[in-house]
Every structure is written in C-alpha cells, then in structure tokens.
PyMOL CGO cylinders between C-alpha atoms (Angstrom):
from pymol import cmd
from pymol.cgo import CYLINDER

trace = [
    CYLINDER, 0.00, 0.00, 0.00, 1.23, 3.47, -0.80, 0.3, 1, 1, 1, 1, 1, 1,
    CYLINDER, 1.23, 3.47, -0.80, 2.60, 5.23, 2.27, 0.3, 1, 1, 1, 1, 1, 1,
    CYLINDER, 2.60, 5.23, 2.27, 1.03, 8.60, 1.40, 0.3, 1, 1, 1, 1, 1, 1,
    CYLINDER, 1.03, 8.60, 1.40, -2.44, 7.07, 0.87, 0.3, 1, 1, 1, 1, 1, 1,
    CYLINDER, -2.44, 7.07, 0.87, -4.60, 6.53, 3.98, 0.3, 1, 1, 1, 1, 1, 1,
    CYLINDER, -4.60, 6.53, 3.98, -6.75, 3.44, 4.34, 0.3, 1, 1, 1, 1, 1, 1,
    CYLINDER, -6.75, 3.44, 4.34, -9.81, 2.44, 6.36, 0.3, 1, 1, 1, 1, 1, 1,
    CYLINDER, -9.81, 2.44, 6.36, -10.28, -1.24, 7.11, 0.3, 1, 1, 1, 1, 1, 1,
    CYLINDER, -10.28, -1.24, 7.11, -13.50, -3.22, 7.15, 0.3, 1, 1, 1, 1, 1, 1,
    CYLINDER, -13.50, -3.22, 7.15, -14.10, -6.81, 8.18, 0.3, 1, 1, 1, 1, 1, 1,
    CYLINDER, -14.10, -6.81, 8.18, -16.90, -9.28, 7.75, 0.3, 1, 1, 1, 1, 1, 1,
    CYLINDER, -16.90, -9.28, 7.75, -18.95, -10.32, 10.78, 0.3, 1, 1, 1, 1, 1, 1,
    CYLINDER, -18.95, -10.32, 10.78, -20.63, -13.32, 9.18, 0.3, 1, 1, 1, 1, 1, 1,
    CYLINDER, -20.63, -13.32, 9.18, -19.51, -16.88, 8.42, 0.3, 1, 1, 1, 1, 1, 1,
    CYLINDER, -19.51, -16.88, 8.42, -20.71, -16.88, 4.81, 0.3, 1, 1, 1, 1, 1, 1,
    CYLINDER, -20.71, -16.88, 4.81, -19.14, -15.38, 1.68, 0.3, 1, 1, 1, 1, 1, 1,
    CYLINDER, -19.14, -15.38, 1.68, -19.81, -11.74, 0.78, 0.3, 1, 1, 1, 1, 1, 1,
    CYLINDER, -19.81, -11.74, 0.78, -19.18, -9.97, -2.51, 0.3, 1, 1, 1, 1, 1, 1,
    CYLINDER, -19.18, -9.97, -2.51, -17.82, -6.47, -1.87, 0.3, 1, 1, 1, 1, 1, 1,
    CYLINDER, -17.82, -6.47, -1.87, -17.58, -3.68, -4.45, 0.3, 1, 1, 1, 1, 1, 1,
    CYLINDER, -17.58, -3.68, -4.45, -15.44, -0.55, -4.21, 0.3, 1, 1, 1, 1, 1, 1,
    CYLINDER, -15.44, -0.55, -4.21, -17.83, 1.55, -6.34, 0.3, 1, 1, 1, 1, 1, 1,
    CYLINDER, -17.83, 1.55, -6.34, -21.27, 1.08, -7.85, 0.3, 1, 1, 1, 1, 1, 1,
    CYLINDER, -21.27, 1.08, -7.85, -19.60, 0.53, -11.24, 0.3, 1, 1, 1, 1, 1, 1,
    CYLINDER, -19.60, 0.53, -11.24, -17.13, -2.05, -9.88, 0.3, 1, 1, 1, 1, 1, 1,
    CYLINDER, -17.13, -2.05, -9.88, -17.83, -5.28, -11.77, 0.3, 1, 1, 1, 1, 1, 1,
    CYLINDER, -17.83, -5.28, -11.77, -15.09, -7.36, -10.13, 0.3, 1, 1, 1, 1, 1, 1,
    CYLINDER, -15.09, -7.36, -10.13, -14.93, -6.39, -6.47, 0.3, 1, 1, 1, 1, 1, 1,
    CYLINDER, -14.93, -6.39, -6.47, -13.56, -8.85, -3.93, 0.3, 1, 1, 1, 1, 1, 1,
    CYLINDER, -13.56, -8.85, -3.93, -14.83, -11.73, -1.84, 0.3, 1, 1, 1, 1, 1, 1,
    CYLINDER, -14.83, -11.73, -1.84, -14.86, -11.63, 1.96, 0.3, 1, 1, 1, 1, 1, 1,
    CYLINDER, -14.86, -11.63, 1.96, -15.16, -14.88, 3.91, 0.3, 1, 1, 1, 1, 1, 1,
    CYLINDER, -15.16, -14.88, 3.91, -13.84, -16.36, 7.17, 0.3, 1, 1, 1, 1, 1, 1,
    CYLINDER, -13.84, -16.36, 7.17, -10.48, -17.12, 5.52, 0.3, 1, 1, 1, 1, 1, 1,
    CYLINDER, -10.48, -17.12, 5.52, -10.20, -13.61, 4.01, 0.3, 1, 1, 1, 1, 1, 1,
    CYLINDER, -10.20, -13.61, 4.01, -12.23, -11.34, 6.32, 0.3, 1, 1, 1, 1, 1, 1,
    CYLINDER, -12.23, -11.34, 6.32, -10.59, -7.93, 5.74, 0.3, 1, 1, 1, 1, 1, 1,
    CYLINDER, -10.59, -7.93, 5.74, -10.71, -5.26, 3.06, 0.3, 1, 1, 1, 1, 1, 1,
    CYLINDER, -10.71, -5.26, 3.06, -8.62, -2.07, 2.86, 0.3, 1, 1, 1, 1, 1, 1,
    CYLINDER, -8.62, -2.07, 2.86, -10.48, 0.92, 1.45, 0.3, 1, 1, 1, 1, 1, 1,
    CYLINDER, -10.48, 0.92, 1.45, -8.71, 4.12, 0.40, 0.3, 1, 1, 1, 1, 1, 1,
    CYLINDER, -8.71, 4.12, 0.40, -10.02, 7.04, 2.44, 0.3, 1, 1, 1, 1, 1, 1,
    CYLINDER, -10.02, 7.04, 2.44, -10.44, 8.96, -0.80, 0.3, 1, 1, 1, 1, 1, 1,
    CYLINDER, -10.44, 8.96, -0.80, -12.82, 6.22, -2.04, 0.3, 1, 1, 1, 1, 1, 1,
    CYLINDER, -12.82, 6.22, -2.04, -14.65, 5.59, 1.24, 0.3, 1, 1, 1, 1, 1, 1,
    CYLINDER, -14.65, 5.59, 1.24, -17.85, 7.38, 0.21, 0.3, 1, 1, 1, 1, 1, 1,
    CYLINDER, -17.85, 7.38, 0.21, -18.18, 5.31, -2.98, 0.3, 1, 1, 1, 1, 1, 1,
    CYLINDER, -18.18, 5.31, -2.98, -17.38, 2.12, -1.04, 0.3, 1, 1, 1, 1, 1, 1,
    CYLINDER, -17.38, 2.12, -1.04, -20.12, 2.83, 1.51, 0.3, 1, 1, 1, 1, 1, 1,
    CYLINDER, -20.12, 2.83, 1.51, -22.64, 3.64, -1.23, 0.3, 1, 1, 1, 1, 1, 1,
    CYLINDER, -22.64, 3.64, -1.23, -21.82, 0.45, -3.14, 0.3, 1, 1, 1, 1, 1, 1,
    CYLINDER, -21.82, 0.45, -3.14, -22.12, -1.70, 0.01, 0.3, 1, 1, 1, 1, 1, 1,
    CYLINDER, -22.12, -1.70, 0.01, -24.91, 0.22, 1.78, 0.3, 1, 1, 1, 1, 1, 1,
    CYLINDER, -24.91, 0.22, 1.78, -27.07, -2.85, 2.50, 0.3, 1, 1, 1, 1, 1, 1,
    CYLINDER, -27.07, -2.85, 2.50, -24.20, -4.88, 3.97, 0.3, 1, 1, 1, 1, 1, 1,
    CYLINDER, -24.20, -4.88, 3.97, -23.09, -2.00, 6.19, 0.3, 1, 1, 1, 1, 1, 1,
    CYLINDER, -23.09, -2.00, 6.19, -26.70, -1.38, 7.31, 0.3, 1, 1, 1, 1, 1, 1,
    CYLINDER, -26.70, -1.38, 7.31, -27.22, -5.07, 8.18, 0.3, 1, 1, 1, 1, 1, 1,
    CYLINDER, -27.22, -5.07, 8.18, -23.91, -5.18, 10.01, 0.3, 1, 1, 1, 1, 1, 1,
    CYLINDER, -23.91, -5.18, 10.01, -22.36, -7.75, 7.67, 0.3, 1, 1, 1, 1, 1, 1,
    CYLINDER, -22.36, -7.75, 7.67, -19.25, -5.57, 7.35, 0.3, 1, 1, 1, 1, 1, 1,
    CYLINDER, -19.25, -5.57, 7.35, -17.97, -3.22, 10.03, 0.3, 1, 1, 1, 1, 1, 1,
    CYLINDER, -17.97, -3.22, 10.03, -15.06, -0.79, 10.35, 0.3, 1, 1, 1, 1, 1, 1,
    CYLINDER, -15.06, -0.79, 10.35, -12.07, -2.16, 12.21, 0.3, 1, 1, 1, 1, 1, 1,
    CYLINDER, -12.07, -2.16, 12.21, -8.49, -1.34, 13.09, 0.3, 1, 1, 1, 1, 1, 1,
    CYLINDER, -8.49, -1.34, 13.09, -5.74, -2.34, 10.70, 0.3, 1, 1, 1, 1, 1, 1,
    CYLINDER, -5.74, -2.34, 10.70, -5.42, -6.11, 11.07, 0.3, 1, 1, 1, 1, 1, 1,
    CYLINDER, -5.42, -6.11, 11.07, -2.26, -7.67, 12.42, 0.3, 1, 1, 1, 1, 1, 1,
    CYLINDER, -2.26, -7.67, 12.42, -1.53, -10.65, 10.27, 0.3, 1, 1, 1, 1, 1, 1,
    CYLINDER, -1.53, -10.65, 10.27, -0.31, -13.81, 11.91, 0.3, 1, 1, 1, 1, 1, 1,
    CYLINDER, -0.31, -13.81, 11.91, 2.86, -15.42, 10.69, 0.3, 1, 1, 1, 1, 1, 1,
    CYLINDER, 2.86, -15.42, 10.69, 2.21, -18.02, 8.02, 0.3, 1, 1, 1, 1, 1, 1,
    CYLINDER, 2.21, -18.02, 8.02, 2.49, -21.60, 9.24, 0.3, 1, 1, 1, 1, 1, 1,
    CYLINDER, 2.49, -21.60, 9.24, 5.56, -23.38, 7.90, 0.3, 1, 1, 1, 1, 1, 1,
    CYLINDER, 5.56, -23.38, 7.90, 4.66, -26.87, 9.16, 0.3, 1, 1, 1, 1, 1, 1,
    CYLINDER, 4.66, -26.87, 9.16, 4.65, -28.23, 5.62, 0.3, 1, 1, 1, 1, 1, 1,
    CYLINDER, 4.65, -28.23, 5.62, 7.71, -26.30, 4.44, 0.3, 1, 1, 1, 1, 1, 1,
    CYLINDER, 7.71, -26.30, 4.44, 11.15, -27.83, 4.73, 0.3, 1, 1, 1, 1, 1, 1,
    CYLINDER, 11.15, -27.83, 4.73, 14.33, -27.85, 2.67, 0.3, 1, 1, 1, 1, 1, 1,
    CYLINDER, 14.33, -27.85, 2.67, 15.69, -30.92, 0.92, 0.3, 1, 1, 1, 1, 1, 1,
    CYLINDER, 15.69, -30.92, 0.92, 18.34, -31.21, 3.62, 0.3, 1, 1, 1, 1, 1, 1,
    CYLINDER, 18.34, -31.21, 3.62, 15.68, -31.08, 6.36, 0.3, 1, 1, 1, 1, 1, 1,
    CYLINDER, 15.68, -31.08, 6.36, 13.65, -33.72, 4.52, 0.3, 1, 1, 1, 1, 1, 1,
    CYLINDER, 13.65, -33.72, 4.52, 16.67, -35.99, 4.23, 0.3, 1, 1, 1, 1, 1, 1,
    CYLINDER, 16.67, -35.99, 4.23, 17.34, -35.63, 7.97, 0.3, 1, 1, 1, 1, 1, 1,
    CYLINDER, 17.34, -35.63, 7.97, 13.68, -36.26, 8.70, 0.3, 1, 1, 1, 1, 1, 1,
    CYLINDER, 13.68, -36.26, 8.70, 13.54, -39.58, 6.84, 0.3, 1, 1, 1, 1, 1, 1,
    CYLINDER, 13.54, -39.58, 6.84, 16.82, -40.77, 8.41, 0.3, 1, 1, 1, 1, 1, 1,
    CYLINDER, 16.82, -40.77, 8.41, 15.24, -41.28, 11.82, 0.3, 1, 1, 1, 1, 1, 1,
    CYLINDER, 15.24, -41.28, 11.82, 12.10, -43.34, 12.34, 0.3, 1, 1, 1, 1, 1, 1,
    CYLINDER, 12.10, -43.34, 12.34, 11.35, -41.70, 15.71, 0.3, 1, 1, 1, 1, 1, 1,
    CYLINDER, 11.35, -41.70, 15.71, 11.86, -38.10, 14.56, 0.3, 1, 1, 1, 1, 1, 1,
    CYLINDER, 11.86, -38.10, 14.56, 9.70, -38.77, 11.50, 0.3, 1, 1, 1, 1, 1, 1,
    CYLINDER, 9.70, -38.77, 11.50, 7.03, -40.45, 13.64, 0.3, 1, 1, 1, 1, 1, 1,
    CYLINDER, 7.03, -40.45, 13.64, 6.89, -37.35, 15.87, 0.3, 1, 1, 1, 1, 1, 1,
    CYLINDER, 6.89, -37.35, 15.87, 6.79, -34.84, 12.97, 0.3, 1, 1, 1, 1, 1, 1,
    CYLINDER, 6.79, -34.84, 12.97, 4.47, -36.73, 10.61, 0.3, 1, 1, 1, 1, 1, 1,
    CYLINDER, 4.47, -36.73, 10.61, 1.14, -35.96, 12.39, 0.3, 1, 1, 1, 1, 1, 1,
    CYLINDER, 1.14, -35.96, 12.39, 1.82, -32.21, 11.98, 0.3, 1, 1, 1, 1, 1, 1,
    CYLINDER, 1.82, -32.21, 11.98, 2.29, -32.46, 8.20, 0.3, 1, 1, 1, 1, 1, 1,
    CYLINDER, 2.29, -32.46, 8.20, -1.03, -32.07, 6.41, 0.3, 1, 1, 1, 1, 1, 1,
    CYLINDER, -1.03, -32.07, 6.41, 0.06, -31.28, 2.87, 0.3, 1, 1, 1, 1, 1, 1,
    CYLINDER, 0.06, -31.28, 2.87, -0.20, -33.95, 0.20, 0.3, 1, 1, 1, 1, 1, 1,
    CYLINDER, -0.20, -33.95, 0.20, 2.70, -32.40, -1.72, 0.3, 1, 1, 1, 1, 1, 1,
    CYLINDER, 2.70, -32.40, -1.72, 4.99, -32.36, 1.33, 0.3, 1, 1, 1, 1, 1, 1,
    CYLINDER, 4.99, -32.36, 1.33, 4.20, -36.00, 2.12, 0.3, 1, 1, 1, 1, 1, 1,
    CYLINDER, 4.20, -36.00, 2.12, 4.76, -37.15, -1.47, 0.3, 1, 1, 1, 1, 1, 1,
    CYLINDER, 4.76, -37.15, -1.47, 8.08, -35.30, -1.44, 0.3, 1, 1, 1, 1, 1, 1,
    CYLINDER, 8.08, -35.30, -1.44, 9.09, -36.99, 1.83, 0.3, 1, 1, 1, 1, 1, 1,
    CYLINDER, 9.09, -36.99, 1.83, 8.10, -40.38, 0.40, 0.3, 1, 1, 1, 1, 1, 1,
    CYLINDER, 8.10, -40.38, 0.40, 10.15, -39.79, -2.75, 0.3, 1, 1, 1, 1, 1, 1,
    CYLINDER, 10.15, -39.79, -2.75, 13.19, -38.73, -0.72, 0.3, 1, 1, 1, 1, 1, 1,
    CYLINDER, 13.19, -38.73, -0.72, 12.84, -41.76, 1.56, 0.3, 1, 1, 1, 1, 1, 1,
    CYLINDER, 12.84, -41.76, 1.56, 12.81, -44.06, -1.48, 0.3, 1, 1, 1, 1, 1, 1,
    CYLINDER, 12.81, -44.06, -1.48, 15.73, -42.22, -3.13, 0.3, 1, 1, 1, 1, 1, 1,
    CYLINDER, 15.73, -42.22, -3.13, 17.74, -42.47, 0.10, 0.3, 1, 1, 1, 1, 1, 1,
    CYLINDER, 17.74, -42.47, 0.10, 17.02, -46.19, 0.35, 0.3, 1, 1, 1, 1, 1, 1,
    CYLINDER, 17.02, -46.19, 0.35, 15.23, -45.90, 3.70, 0.3, 1, 1, 1, 1, 1, 1,
    CYLINDER, 15.23, -45.90, 3.70, 13.42, -48.88, 5.21, 0.3, 1, 1, 1, 1, 1, 1,
    CYLINDER, 13.42, -48.88, 5.21, 10.01, -49.99, 4.00, 0.3, 1, 1, 1, 1, 1, 1,
    CYLINDER, 10.01, -49.99, 4.00, 8.73, -49.18, 7.51, 0.3, 1, 1, 1, 1, 1, 1,
    CYLINDER, 8.73, -49.18, 7.51, 9.51, -45.46, 6.97, 0.3, 1, 1, 1, 1, 1, 1,
    CYLINDER, 9.51, -45.46, 6.97, 7.93, -45.44, 3.49, 0.3, 1, 1, 1, 1, 1, 1,
    CYLINDER, 7.93, -45.44, 3.49, 4.85, -47.23, 4.83, 0.3, 1, 1, 1, 1, 1, 1,
    CYLINDER, 4.85, -47.23, 4.83, 4.53, -44.74, 7.69, 0.3, 1, 1, 1, 1, 1, 1,
    CYLINDER, 4.53, -44.74, 7.69, 4.57, -41.86, 5.18, 0.3, 1, 1, 1, 1, 1, 1,
    CYLINDER, 4.57, -41.86, 5.18, 2.07, -43.71, 2.95, 0.3, 1, 1, 1, 1, 1, 1,
    CYLINDER, 2.07, -43.71, 2.95, -0.24, -44.23, 5.92, 0.3, 1, 1, 1, 1, 1, 1,
    CYLINDER, -0.24, -44.23, 5.92, -0.18, -40.52, 6.77, 0.3, 1, 1, 1, 1, 1, 1,
    CYLINDER, -0.18, -40.52, 6.77, -0.80, -39.68, 3.12, 0.3, 1, 1, 1, 1, 1, 1,
    CYLINDER, -0.80, -39.68, 3.12, -3.81, -42.02, 3.11, 0.3, 1, 1, 1, 1, 1, 1,
    CYLINDER, -3.81, -42.02, 3.11, -5.14, -40.30, 6.27, 0.3, 1, 1, 1, 1, 1, 1,
    CYLINDER, -5.14, -40.30, 6.27, -5.23, -36.86, 4.69, 0.3, 1, 1, 1, 1, 1, 1,
    CYLINDER, -5.23, -36.86, 4.69, -6.26, -38.00, 1.19, 0.3, 1, 1, 1, 1, 1, 1,
    CYLINDER, -6.26, -38.00, 1.19, -8.12, -41.31, 1.57, 0.3, 1, 1, 1, 1, 1, 1,
    CYLINDER, -8.12, -41.31, 1.57, -8.85, -41.79, -2.13, 0.3, 1, 1, 1, 1, 1, 1,
    CYLINDER, -8.85, -41.79, -2.13, -5.28, -41.07, -3.25, 0.3, 1, 1, 1, 1, 1, 1,
    CYLINDER, -5.28, -41.07, -3.25, -3.81, -44.43, -2.29, 0.3, 1, 1, 1, 1, 1, 1,
    CYLINDER, -3.81, -44.43, -2.29, -6.65, -46.57, -3.61, 0.3, 1, 1, 1, 1, 1, 1,
    CYLINDER, -6.65, -46.57, -3.61, -5.62, -48.85, -6.45, 0.3, 1, 1, 1, 1, 1, 1,
    CYLINDER, -5.62, -48.85, -6.45, -1.90, -48.55, -5.74, 0.3, 1, 1, 1, 1, 1, 1,
    CYLINDER, -1.90, -48.55, -5.74, 0.20, -51.46, -4.45, 0.3, 1, 1, 1, 1, 1, 1,
]
cmd.load_cgo(trace, "trace")
C-alpha cells in the first residue's frame, strides 16, 4: 500500500461469503469470507465504497475495524531438501513430525526422498499411511 495514501479497514462479521464492491460501477470487487475477512479501502474512495455496500453495512455484515495484524504463516509443511533428508533418516523423529504435516505435496516429497535415500520400508509405509489419512482416495488402487 502506498505510504502517502490513507486506508480504512472493514471486516466481515458473518460466516458466509460476501461480494464487496469498491464503487457502484465495480464489476469485479472482492470476496470476503472467514479465511479472508478484511478489506482495505482508500479514504479517498470511502464514500463510494459505503454507497456500493450500503445494504451490507446497514445489516452489520461488514464493520469498520483497526488495521489487522496478520499472523505469521504456518511453515509446518515447508522444509528444505536437507531437512527432509534428515527427517527420513530417523524413524522416531519422523514419527513425531508426521502428524503435523497435512500437505499432500509435502508428504509425497518426503516419500520420494525416503525411497531415493534407500530408507526402510517401515519409513515409506509410515509416510504412505499418513498420506492415506489426509487424502483417503489417493492411495486406492496402488500397491
């Protein structure tokens, strides 16, 4: 955001998806939902924003708020190749870390590295089992 431009922030108060427009002529707008609840509105365009979203403001679906503080992005599923190699080296470390990994891509990558490194079938099976937990239909038909 430009430093010289002032913004007002609005957030949704409902659990369903809302379509928000910045002006009455805005044909694209943005979507607000529980995963993306905030919108930044330029102070210079606040009047048009309020006119375009009059019903949602009146019903209390969107309300003014302070500038949101964004939480740090979770890096549970992010690890380097070196970290992945270290992870698949130890059955016990992998067993402890595996329940926190919930990304299909990260698990497939771990499985591939375990196979490339020649790790035991027990380690590969443990990764396969976790993969089947988070994507039950993925492993069907393979064997």
